[in-house]
N, C-alpha and C positions, 0 to 999 in steps of 0.2 A: 348364207340366203337358202334356203330350201323352196321348192316349188314343188305344188299338188303334183302330182303324175299323173297322165291321164285317164280316165275312162274305161277305156278298152285293155283288157286282162288277155295274158294266152298263157299257156299250160306250158313248162319246161319244154314239154315235147313239140308242141305249137311252134315257139319259138326255134329249136334246134331244125326240124322241118322247113322252116321259113328262113334260116340261117342257110342252109343245105341246099337251099333251092337258089339261094343271093347266090351262090359261090356259084356254083354249077352255070348261072349265066353270062361270068366273067364278065367280056367288056361290052356284052349287050346291057346289062342294069346302068343305069345312068348314075355317074360317080360326080358328086358336087362338096363344093369346098366351103367349107366357114374359116375366113381368113381373119387379117388382123382388124378389120370392122366388127367381126363378130356378127350374130344372131339382129341381122336389122329385118325391117318390114318388108326388100325386094329380097332375102334371102330365103325368106319363111314361104313369100309369095310363089319364088320358085319353087320351094320343095312341094309345095301343096298343090301345083298345076301337074309335076312329075309322081307325085302319089296319087291323084285325079288318074293319072292315066295308066299307071302300072305297078301303083300297089305298096312297091318299094322302091326304096333310094337308098343310094350308099355312099355316105356323109364323111370327110374327114375332114377333120376338125385341125388345123396347123396350130403350132406352136404358138404362135404371134398370136392366135385367138385371143381375147380379155377373158378375164374368169375362171374360176376350176371347169376343168372337165366335164365333171358329174353337172356342176350348176348349168351347164353349157346343154350336156343333152337333156336334163329333166325340160329344161326351157324349149327346146327343140320340140319334146313332147308333147307340152303343154303349147305352142303355138300353132302347131299343126295337126292336135288329133290324134297323135300315132303314138305309139308304144318299140321298143327297142328289140329288135329280132335279132339282134348277135351284137356283138364288138368286139373287135380284137386290135387293143392300144388306143388309138384313137380316130379308128376308122368304124364306124359305127352303122350299122342297118335299121333301115327306119322302116314299119309297116305302118300300113293304114288301109283296111278296107272301101274298095269303091263305090261310093254308093249308087252308081250308075250301075256297077258289078253288082253288086246285091240285088237289086231292084230286078236287073233281067233273070237272075238264079231263083229266084220269090216266084219271076211271071211263068219259068220253066216249069218249076215246081207246080205251078196251078195248072198248065197244063198239061202234065205228065199223072196228074192226079185225075184230072176228067177221061184221061184216056183211058185211065185201070178202071174207072165207074163205069164206061160205055162197053167193056168187054165180059 
């Protein structure tokens, strides 16, 4: 069972930078578990909430999780609209840019452009 990956694409350099940042956060980065019930709607909703706030979530996929590891990861990517930034064994770091943060950055860019024109 192959599931198409999300439209979000990251270069190897970007993935390494995000993975490094995630590891530097340590316990500050919320770690969530996919257990024997697999990827349920409540699991996806919880991940979406975390990604909305933090853009990164560390996911531990338990051995009792049904399905192949690759399929579970692809399912998580598709369901959350995220991309894997790093993976060590059964621990995966998912990344999805926050729409609210992107809007704020665009707004700030617009404001700095206006300031540059005034000077």
